N, C-alpha and C positions, 0 to 999 in steps of 0.2 A: 155553578156559582150564581148564574142569573136567577135561578129559583130561590136561592138563599137570600140574595139582595132584595128581590121582589117581596118575599115574605117579610123581611125586616122592615122595608119601607111601608108596607101595608099596615104593619103594627104601629108605626110611628112616623107618619108623613110629615115632612118639613112644612112649617107654616111661616117661618122667617129665617133669614140667614144674612151673614155679612162676611165678605172676603177682604183680606188685606194682603196684597202681594208684598213680599219682603225682599225678594231678589229674583232677577231674571237675567240669565246669561245666554247669549246666542253665539255659538261657534259653528260657522258654516251652516249646515242643514240640521243642526242639533240645538235644541233649546232646553235649558235646565231652569225650572221654575220652583221657587220656594214661596209658600204662602201660608197664612194662618186663616182659619175660618171658625165661625161659630154659627150654630143653627139651633133652632128650637123646634121640637116636634109637637104634634098636637096632643100627645099623651105625656109630655114631660114638662115640668114647671120651670126647670133651669135650662140654660143653653148647654149644648155639648160643644166643647172647645177642643180643636185639633189643629195640627200643623200638617202640611202635605208637601212632599218633594216629588215633582213630576219631571219626566223626560219626554220631550216631543221630538219627532223627526219630520222633516219636510219631504213629502213625496208627491210628485205630480202637482206641485204648486200649493199643496194644502198641508197644514200642520196636523200631524196625527199623534195621538198619545201612544207612547212606546211602553211606558210603565210608570208606576207611582208607588209611594209608600206613605201611609198615614200613621201618625202617632197622637195619642191623646194628651192634651195639656193637663188633664186632671190626674192621669196615671203617671206620666213622666213630666213633671212640672218644670219646664224650662222656657215657657212662652212668656214674652214680655207682658207685664201686668197692665200696661197702658191700653192694650187692645181689649182687655176684658174688664 
């Protein structure tokens, strides 16, 4: 996976981005985070718009990413328009 992501980022390096947290819920040592983001790559004229759902767990006093899921607001359009 790392090789795939590195190849993809080398083809379209981010030049600007914006994050908008929409919900954060912490239950014990688990955090669930939902946010929207948009970013512009050096080879793209428009922003890529996505939403992300991530789960973090706290281990040894540090928050560590447990897993995440991303979906495109362009392909599955249910993101609030005021962000974009």
